C-alpha positions in Angstrom: -18.3 45.6 -22.8 -21.4 44.6 -24.7 -23.4 47.6 -23.4 -20.6 50.0 -24.3 -20.3 48.7 -27.8 -24.1 48.9 -28.3 -24.2 52.5 -27.1 -21.3 53.5 -29.3 -22.8 51.9 -32.4 -26.2 53.5 -31.7 -24.5 57.0 -31.4 -22.6 56.5 -34.6 -25.6 55.2 -36.5 -27.7 58.1 -35.3 -25.4 60.8 -36.7 -24.0 59.0 -39.8 -27.4 57.5 -40.8 -25.6 54.2 -41.7 -23.4 51.4 -40.3 -20.6 52.0 -42.8 -18.4 53.6 -40.1 -17.9 50.2 -38.5 -15.5 49.1 -41.2 -14.6 52.4 -42.9 -13.9 55.0 -40.1 -10.6 55.0 -38.3 -12.1 56.6 -35.2 -14.3 53.5 -34.6 -12.3 50.5 -35.8 -8.9 51.5 -34.4 -9.9 54.0 -31.7 -12.8 53.5 -29.4 -13.4 49.8 -30.4 -9.9 48.9 -29.2 -10.3 51.3 -26.3 -13.3 49.4 -25.0 -11.9 45.9 -25.6 -8.5 46.5 -24.1 -9.7 48.6 -21.2 -12.3 46.1 -20.0 -10.4 42.9 -20.9 -6.7 43.6 -20.7 -6.4 46.6 -18.4 -7.5 44.8 -15.1 -4.4 42.5 -15.5 -2.2 45.1 -17.2 1.3 45.2 -15.8 3.8 43.3 -18.0 6.0 44.3 -20.8 4.2 41.7 -23.0 0.9 43.6 -22.5 2.6 46.8 -23.7 4.0 45.0 -26.7 0.6 43.6 -27.7 -1.1 47.0 -27.4 1.7 48.7 -29.4 1.5 46.1 -32.2 -2.3 46.5 -32.3 -2.0 50.2 -32.5 0.5 50.0 -35.3 -1.9 47.7 -37.3 -4.8 50.2 -36.7 -2.7 53.0 -38.2 -2.5 51.1 -41.5 -6.2 52.1 -42.0 -5.1 55.7 -42.6 -4.7 56.3 -46.4 -1.3 57.4 -47.5 -2.5 60.9 -48.7 -3.9 61.6 -45.2 -0.8 60.8 -43.1 -0.1 64.1 -41.5 2.5 65.1 -38.9 0.3 63.7 -36.1 0.2 60.4 -37.9 4.0 60.1 -37.9 4.2 61.2 -34.2 1.7 58.4 -33.4 3.7 55.9 -35.5 7.0 56.9 -33.8 5.5 56.4 -30.3 4.1 53.0 -31.3 7.4 51.9 -32.8 9.2 52.9 -29.7 6.8 50.9 -27.5 7.2 47.8 -29.8 11.0 47.9 -29.7 11.5 48.9 -26.1 8.9 46.5 -24.7 10.4 43.6 -26.7 13.9 44.3 -25.5 12.6 44.6 -21.9 10.9 41.2 -22.2 14.4 39.7 -22.9 16.2 41.7 -20.3 13.8 41.2 -17.4 14.7 38.3 -15.0 13.6 39.4 -11.6 10.9 41.4 -9.8 10.8 45.0 -11.0 12.2 46.5 -7.8 15.2 44.2 -8.1 16.1 45.2 -11.6 18.6 47.8 -12.8 17.3 51.4 -12.2 17.3 52.1 -16.0 15.1 49.0 -16.6 12.8 50.2 -13.8 12.4 53.7 -15.2 11.8 52.4 -18.8 9.2 49.8 -17.7 7.3 52.3 -15.5 7.3 54.9 -18.3 6.1 52.3 -20.9 3.3 51.2 -18.6 1.9 54.7 -18.5 2.4 55.4 -22.2 1.2 52.0 -23.4 -2.0 51.9 -21.5 -5.1 51.4 -23.7 -6.6 54.6 -22.3 -3.5 56.5 -23.4 -2.9 55.1 -26.9 -6.4 54.5 -28.1 -8.0 57.6 -26.5 -5.5 59.6 -28.5 -6.3 57.6 -31.7 -10.1 58.1 -31.1 -9.9 61.8 -30.5 -7.6 62.4 -33.5 -9.8 60.2 -35.7 -13.0 61.9 -34.6 -11.5 65.4 -35.2 -10.3 64.3 -38.7 -13.8 63.0 -39.5 -16.2 65.6 -38.1 -14.3 68.8 -37.0 -14.2 70.2 -33.5 -17.4 72.2 -33.6 -19.6 69.5 -35.1 -22.5 67.8 -33.4 -21.2 64.4 -34.2 -17.8 65.1 -32.6 -19.5 66.5 -29.5 -21.6 63.3 -29.1 -18.6 61.0 -29.5 -16.6 63.2 -27.1 -19.3 62.9 -24.5 -19.3 59.2 -24.9 -15.6 59.1 -24.4 -15.7 61.3 -21.3 -18.4 59.2 -19.7 -16.6 55.9 -20.6 -13.3 57.2 -19.0 -15.0 58.6 -15.9 -17.3 55.7 -15.0 -16.1 52.5 -13.4 -17.5 50.2 -16.0 -16.6 46.8 -14.2 -18.4 47.9 -11.1 -21.5 48.8 -13.1 -21.3 45.4 -14.8 -21.3 43.7 -11.3 -24.3 45.8 -10.3 -26.2 44.8 -13.4 -25.3 41.2 -12.9 -26.5 41.2 -9.3 -29.9 42.6 -10.5 -30.4 39.6 -12.8 -29.1 37.0 -10.3 -29.3 38.0 -6.6 -28.3 34.5 -5.6 -24.9 34.9 -7.1 -24.4 38.1 -5.0 -25.5 36.2 -1.9 -23.2 33.4 -2.6 -20.2 35.8 -3.1 -20.9 37.2 0.3 -21.1 33.8 1.8 -17.9 32.5 0.3 -14.9 32.3 2.6 -12.1 32.5 0.0 -11.0 31.7 -3.5 -8.8 29.0 -5.1 -5.3 30.3 -5.7 -3.5 27.1 -6.8 -3.7 23.3 -7.1 -1.3 20.7 -5.8 -1.3 17.2 -7.4 -4.8 17.5 -8.7 -6.6 16.9 -5.4 -5.2 19.5 -3.0 -6.3 23.1 -3.4 -4.6 26.2 -2.0 -7.2 28.8 -1.0 -6.7 32.5 -0.1 -9.2 33.4 2.6 -11.2 36.6 2.2 -10.5 39.3 4.8 -14.2 40.1 5.1 -15.5 36.5 5.3 -18.4 36.0 7.7 -17.5 32.4 8.8 -14.3 31.2 10.5 -12.5 28.1 9.3 -10.5 25.6 11.3 -8.8 22.3 10.7 -11.0 19.5 9.4 -14.0 21.7 8.6 -15.8 20.7 5.4 -16.0 23.1 2.5 -17.6 22.9 -1.0 -16.9 24.6 -4.3 -17.0 24.3 -8.1 -13.6 24.1 -9.8 -13.6 26.2 -13.0 -11.1 23.9 -14.8 -13.2 20.8 -14.7 -16.5 22.5 -13.9 -17.2 19.8 -11.3 -18.7 20.4 -7.8 -16.5 19.2 -4.9 -16.6 18.6 -1.2 -13.3 19.1 0.6 -11.7 19.0 4.0 -9.5 21.8 5.5 -6.1 20.1 6.2 -4.0 23.2 7.0 -4.5 26.8 8.1 -1.5 29.1 8.0 -0.4 32.7 7.6 1.4 33.8 4.4 2.3 37.4 3.5 0.1 38.6 6.4 -2.9 36.8 4.8 -4.7 33.7 5.9 -4.5 30.6 3.6 -5.9 27.1 3.9 -5.1 23.8 2.2 -8.2 21.8 1.0 -8.2 18.1 0.2 -10.9 16.6 -2.1 -11.2 13.0 -3.2 -13.9 10.9 -4.9 -14.6 9.5 -1.4 -15.1 12.9 0.1 -17.2 14.1 -2.8 -19.7 11.3 -2.1 -19.9 11.9 1.7 -23.0 14.2 1.3 -24.7 16.4 -1.3 -24.0 20.1 -1.8 -25.6 22.7 0.4 -25.1 25.8 -1.9 -27.8 26.2 -4.5 -25.6 27.9 -7.1 -21.8 28.2 -7.0 -19.5 30.9 -8.3 -16.6 29.0 -9.8 -13.5 28.8 -7.6 -15.2 30.4 -4.7 -15.0 28.3 -1.5 -18.0 27.9 0.8 -18.0 26.5 4.3 -20.4 23.7 5.0 -22.2 24.9 8.1 -23.9 21.7 9.4 -22.3 18.7 7.6 -24.1 15.4 7.8 -22.7 12.8 10.2 -19.8 10.7 8.6 -16.8 8.8 9.9 -14.3 9.9 7.3 -12.2 11.8 9.8 -12.1 8.7 12.1 -10.0 6.9 9.5 -8.1 9.7 7.7 -4.4 9.9 8.6 -2.7 12.2 6.2 -1.2 12.7 2.7 1.8 11.1 1.0 4.7 13.6 1.2 7.6 14.2 -1.1 10.7 11.9 -1.2 8.6 8.7 -0.8 10.0 5.6 -2.4 8.6 2.1 -3.2 9.6 0.5 0.1 9.0 3.5 2.4 6.7 6.4 2.2 6.7 9.7 4.0 3.4 11.4 4.8 2.2 14.6 6.4 0.2 13.8 9.5 -3.1 15.9 9.2 -5.7 14.0 11.2 -7.8 13.8 14.4 -6.9 10.1 14.9 -3.9 9.2 17.0 -1.2 7.1 15.5 2.0 5.5 16.9 4.8 3.0 16.0 3.4 -0.1 14.4 0.1 1.5 13.3 -1.1 -0.1 10.0 -2.3 2.4 7.4 -3.5 1.9 3.8 -3.7 3.8 0.6 -4.8 3.2 -3.0 -2.3 3.0 -5.9 -3.9 2.4 -9.3 -6.8 0.6 -7.7 -4.5 -1.5 -5.5 -4.9 -1.3 -1.7 -1.3 -1.2 -0.3 -0.6 -1.3 3.4 2.2 0.3 5.3 3.4 0.2 8.9 4.3 3.4 10.7 7.9 3.4 12.0 8.9 7.1 12.5 7.6 10.6 13.2 9.5 13.8 12.6 8.5 17.4 13.4 9.2 20.0 10.7 9.1 23.8 10.2 8.6 25.2 6.7 9.7 28.7 5.9 6.9 30.3 3.9 7.4 34.1 3.3 8.4 37.2 5.3 9.4 35.0 8.3 6.1 33.2 8.3 6.4 29.5 9.2 4.2 26.4 9.0 4.8 23.6 11.5 3.7 20.0 10.8 4.6 16.4 11.4 6.1 14.0 8.8 5.6 10.3 9.4 7.5 7.4 7.8 5.9 4.0 7.0 7.4 0.8 5.6 5.5 -1.1 2.9 4.1 -4.4 4.0 2.4 -4.9 0.6 -1.1 -5.9 -0.6 -3.0 -8.3 1.6 -3.8 -11.6 -0.2 -7.0 -12.9 1.3 -6.6 -16.4 0.0 -3.0 -16.8 1.1 -3.5 -14.8 4.3 -0.3 -12.8 3.9 1.2 -9.6 2.6 2.6 -9.5 -0.9 5.0 -6.8 -2.0 3.7 -4.1 -4.3 6.1 -2.7 -6.9 5.3 1.0 -7.2 5.2 4.3 -5.2 2.0 6.3 -4.6 1.6 9.9 -5.9 2.2 12.9 -3.7 -0.9 13.9 -1.8 -2.5 10.5 -2.0 -4.7 10.2 1.1 -3.9 7.6 3.8 -6.3 5.9 6.1 -6.2 3.5 9.1 -6.3 0.0 7.8 -9.8 -1.6 7.6 -10.5 -5.0 9.2 -10.2 -8.2 7.2 -11.8 -11.6 7.3 -9.4 -13.6 9.3 -7.6 -16.3 7.2 -7.8 -20.0 7.9 -5.0 -21.3 10.1 -3.4 -24.6 9.2 -2.5 -27.3 11.8 1.2 -26.6 11.2 0.7 -22.8 12.0 0.1 -20.6 15.0 -0.9 -17.0 15.4 1.8 -15.4 17.5 0.0 -12.0 17.6 -1.6 -9.3 15.4 -0.6 -6.0 13.8 -1.4 -3.3 16.5 -5.0 -2.2 16.6 -6.0 -4.5 13.7 -7.1 -8.1 13.2 -4.3 -8.7 10.7 -2.6 -11.9 12.1 1.1 -12.7 12.3 1.2 -16.4 11.5 4.2 -18.6 12.1 4.9 -22.0 10.6 5.8 -24.2 13.5 7.8 -26.6 11.4 9.9 -23.9 9.7 10.4 -22.1 13.0 12.3 -25.2 14.2 14.0 -26.6 11.1 15.2 -23.2 9.8 16.1 -22.0 13.3 14.6 -19.0 15.1 16.2 -16.2 17.2 14.1 -14.5 19.9 15.9 -11.4 21.2 14.9 -8.7 23.8 15.9 -7.1 27.1 14.6 -8.4 30.4 11.0 -7.4 31.1 10.0 -6.9 27.4 7.9 -10.1 27.4 10.4 -12.3 25.6 10.5 -15.2 28.0 6.7 -15.5 28.5 6.3 -15.4 24.7 8.9 -18.1 24.2 7.5 -20.5 26.7 4.1 -20.1 25.1 5.6 -20.6 21.6 7.3 -23.8 22.9 4.0 -25.2 24.2 2.5 -24.6 20.8 5.4 -26.2 18.9 5.9 -29.2 21.1 3.5 -32.0 20.3 3.5 -35.7 19.5 5.7 -35.2 16.4 7.9 -32.3 17.6 9.9 -32.7 20.8 11.3 -29.7 22.6 14.6 -29.9 24.6 15.0 -26.8 26.6 18.6 -26.0 27.5 18.1 -24.0 30.7 21.1 -23.5 33.0 19.1 -21.2 35.3 16.4 -23.6 36.4 13.7 -21.0 35.5 11.7 -23.2 33.1 11.0 -25.9 35.7 9.5 -23.2 37.9 7.3 -21.8 35.1 6.2 -25.0 33.3 4.3 -27.5 35.4 5.3 -31.1 35.0 8.6 -30.4 33.2 11.2 -33.0 34.0 14.9 -33.3 33.1 15.9 -35.3 30.1 18.8 -36.8 32.1 17.8 -38.4 35.4 19.9 -37.8 38.6 21.4 -41.3 38.4 22.4 -40.8 34.7 23.8 -37.4 35.5 26.0 -38.9 38.2 27.3 -41.5 35.8 28.1 -39.0 33.1 29.6 -36.5 35.6 31.9 -39.2 37.1 33.0 -40.3 33.6 33.7 -36.6 32.6 35.9 -36.1 35.7 37.8 -39.3 35.0 38.4 -38.3 31.4 39.6 -34.9 32.6 42.1 -36.6 34.9 43.4 -38.8 32.1 43.7 -36.0 29.6 45.5 -33.9 32.1 48.4 -36.4 32.0 51.2 -36.5 29.5 50.2 -38.3 26.3 52.5 -41.3 27.0 51.1 -41.7 30.5 47.4 -41.7 29.6 45.3 -44.9 30.0 43.5 -45.2 26.7 41.3 -48.1 28.0 40.0 -45.9 30.7 39.4 -43.0 28.2 37.5 -45.3 25.9 35.4 -46.8 28.6 34.4 -43.4 30.1 33.7 -42.0 26.6 31.5 -45.0 26.0 29.7 -44.5 29.3 29.0 -40.8 28.4 27.7 -41.6 24.9 25.6 -44.6 25.9 24.0 -42.8 28.9 23.2 -39.7 27.0 21.9 -41.7 24.0 19.6 -43.8 26.2 18.3 -40.6 27.9 17.6 -39.0 24.5 16.0 -42.1 23.1 13.7 -42.5 26.1 12.5 -38.9 25.7 12.0 -39.1 22.0 10.1 -42.4 22.2 8.2 -41.3 25.3 4.9 -39.4 25.8 6.4 -36.1 27.1 6.7 -33.4 24.4 8.9 -31.1 26.4 12.0 -31.7 28.6 14.8 -29.7 30.1 18.5 -30.1 30.0 20.1 -28.7 33.1 23.4 -28.7 35.2 22.0 -28.7 38.7 24.6 -31.1 40.2 27.8 -29.8 38.5 29.8 -27.0 40.2 33.0 -27.1 38.1 32.7 -24.8 35.1 35.0 -26.9 32.9 33.0 -30.0 33.7 29.8 -28.2 32.9 31.0 -27.2 29.5 32.2 -30.7 28.8 28.8 -32.1 30.0 27.0 -29.8 27.6 29.4 -30.5 24.7 28.9 -34.3 25.0 25.1 -33.9 25.2 25.0 -32.0 21.9 27.5 -34.4 20.3 25.3 -37.4 21.1 22.1 -35.5 20.1 23.5 -34.7 16.7 24.6 -38.3 16.2 21.2 -39.5 17.2 19.7 -37.3 14.5 22.3 -38.4 11.9 22.2 -42.1 12.5 18.7 -42.8 14.0 16.7 -40.0 12.5 15.5 -38.8 16.0 13.4 -42.0 16.0 11.0 -40.4 13.6 10.6 -37.2 15.6 11.4 -33.5 14.9 13.6 -32.0 17.6 13.5 -28.4 18.7 16.4 -27.3 20.9 15.7 -24.2 22.9 18.8 -22.3 24.0 17.8 -20.1 26.9 20.3 -17.4 27.9 22.2 -18.3 24.8 25.3 -16.2 25.7 26.0 -18.7 28.5 25.8 -21.7 26.2 27.1 -20.4 22.9 29.3 -17.3 23.6 30.9 -15.4 20.7 34.3 -17.2 20.1 36.0 -13.9 19.4 35.3 -12.8 23.0 36.8 -15.9 24.5 40.3 -16.2 25.9 43.0 -18.6 24.6 42.2 -20.9 27.6 38.5 -21.3 26.7 39.0 -24.5 24.7 36.1 -26.2 26.4 33.8 -23.3 25.5 35.0 -23.3 21.9 34.4 -27.1 21.7 30.8 -26.7 23.0 30.1 -23.8 20.6 31.5 -25.9 17.7 29.2 -28.8 18.5 26.1 -26.6 18.6 27.2 -24.7 15.5 27.5 -28.0 13.6 23.8 -28.7 14.4 22.9 -25.1 13.3 24.7 -25.6 10.0 23.5 -29.2 9.2 20.5 -29.8 11.5 17.9 -29.1 8.9 19.0 -32.2 6.9 18.4 -34.3 10.1 15.1 -32.7 11.3 16.6 -30.8 14.2 16.6 -27.1 14.8 17.1 -24.3 17.3 15.2 -21.5 19.0 17.9 -19.2 20.3 16.9 -16.8 23.1 19.2 -13.9 24.1 19.2 -10.5 25.6 21.8 -9.1 23.2 23.7 -10.4 20.3 27.2 -9.1 21.2 28.1 -12.1 23.4 26.3 -14.8 21.3 28.0 -16.9 18.7 27.5 -15.3 15.3 28.0 -18.7 13.6 24.8 -19.9 15.2 22.8 -16.6 15.0 23.4 -16.1 11.3 21.8 -19.5 10.7 18.6 -18.3 12.2 16.3 -17.7 9.2 13.5 -16.2 11.4 13.9 -13.5 14.0 11.5 -12.1 16.6 12.9 -9.0 18.4 11.4 -7.3 21.5 12.7 -4.1 22.9 16.5 -3.8 22.4 18.7 -1.0 23.6 22.3 -1.9 22.8 24.2 -0.8 19.6 25.7 -4.2 18.8 22.3 -5.8 18.5 21.0 -3.0 16.3 24.0 -3.3 14.0 23.5 -7.0 13.7 19.8 -6.8 13.0 20.1 -4.1 10.4 21.0 -6.8 7.8 17.8 -8.6 8.7 15.2 -5.9 8.8 16.7 -2.7 7.6 17.6 0.5 9.5 14.1 1.9 9.8 12.8 -1.0 11.9 16.0 -1.2 13.9 15.7 2.4 14.9 12.4 1.9 16.7 13.6 -1.1 18.8 14.4 1.0 21.9 10.8 2.5 21.8 8.9 -0.8 21.5 6.3 -1.2 24.2 6.0 -4.3 26.4 4.6 -7.3 24.5 5.4 -5.7 21.2 8.0 -7.2 18.8 9.2 -7.2 15.2 9.0 -10.5 13.3 10.4 -11.5 10.0 11.8 -14.5 8.2 11.2 -17.9 6.6 8.8 -19.1 9.3 6.3 -16.4 8.8 3.7 -16.2 6.0 4.6 -12.6 5.2 8.4 -12.3 4.8 8.5 -8.5 5.2 9.3 -7.3 8.8 6.2 -6.6 10.8 5.6 -4.9 14.2 3.1 -7.0 16.1 1.5 -7.2 19.5 1.6 -10.4 21.6 -1.7 -11.2 23.2 -1.9 -11.4 27.0 -0.6 -14.8 28.0 -1.5 -16.4 31.3 0.8 -19.1 32.5 1.0 -21.1 35.7 4.0 -20.6 37.8 5.2 -23.6 39.8 6.0 -22.8 43.5 6.8 -25.1 46.4 3.8 -23.9 48.3 1.3 -22.3 45.9 0.5 -22.1 42.2 0.5 -18.5 41.0 -0.2 -16.9 37.6 2.1 -14.7 35.5 1.3 -12.8 32.3 
């Protein structure tokens, strides 16, 4: 444009012997000057009705330079054409709503006609030739010189000449253009760039390749990673992520950038960025749960801990779901990708050694990474590490006192690791101050825990069983035939015998004992035996304060001990009485330093009165619908949905007993326990 103007001014000066034509002559100011400007600046992007409107208004203003006494027929023809273009293009700007080929045929015809008539070459070439003829006549030397200039300008491809001249002054720019692989077409959320790849690029690009470029908006140089490669409108496109962390991975390799051109980094320096990068925050994320597009080399799975930064806060999330998606692009082109879902655990508080909830949502396209290791927190004497977040050193810490006094439920199908975990937890909880009474009607615990003895001796069990049978006989009689002295004596025998057994255990050296029913075959007597034991245990807590000890009652196979009352028949009065005795402890036990650990395979057959009092829950793999429905109120739908897919020795923990109250997926470490056998001692993990 500059060269064209210089040549034009030089020609005009040579023939007119002055520079007055720049401001006085119509052929220059409103003709060729506008022809040069609009042809080289506007014409390459000329296609819209607004361009026609601007050209027409400019042409109308240039006609004002013609004195009134020189406004001939040609002048009025030009003015009419310009007026038509102004009015019609303005109307078309209001009417147009769709792409041109979808508009009404009349709109299409008028638009295409105006595009030809309103081109700078059409309007201002006419003005220039008319002005030059008026000024110098057809056979003058001046007119012929201007005519030749116009012909050369119209015939030559001036933009191509400009690029050639530019390449002479800066060969490196030309080289860099050749080496570029594409150009930025759009930006998503400030840090993700859409790039249209060049058809003649020399390098191929694949996922996770590094690229570099200079963005024209902020004039900054960036390093980026290719996160997606797809086909759109039969052209290849890529999505490039750049962040401050990526920008500082290594220095640029291109000596001089052409703004918005993308260059592939051929041999990037070694870095471990891709070993931790997981993906980008996706749309529809909320404070408590984010969605993210999985664009990474690293493998992730349920329970994986990931982190991101929100306003300088490092917030951690746990992966709970993965969804495959197809996105329709254009012309039947599709892009396939994976969307993950992760629940917020919160910020990690180093001093407190727990997660604290964070109250905001990250922006779309915020990068996510695998969680970085932490300095393990100090563990108090009253605490125990039950496991860690998968593939991290983030501990899951339980308060042993709260686990007892606020009741804990441990749920899971057979073979999920529930029983081994529970036995190990009991060994950690039971000590000189906390006594564990394991209610085991299967005899399994005596086989698995060496040295475990029954809280009730065989002699005591015989006395109690005999008294229960005598009571049953008396109570079976009509009320007026019952011997109340016999009833009182047998009830006293039961209470005293159980009370002595409980006192001996609480004041003795053993920290664990088992309550079993090995010598009782009658089901009704078994239930009465259990009911009396819990009645005496609760009264010992109320009136004697457990002799200064904390009592942890472990209910193994809880559905056999505290079945759901709604599932019992009308004749199950003994079962209901037993459940009511245990429920009384569950409701009031915390006041008397007594609590439960309830172990069950499924919640459907376990008393909800007792289960709902469990302020802490540990759930291994679960498959049935009733358990899922019950647990939804504890940990939310997202965690419940992954229960069937939990691996062995993997569980979800939440509640009062844990330092972090948010639900957490954790892995139980391998536990080696001795198994008592009549002939040999084996190990089980």
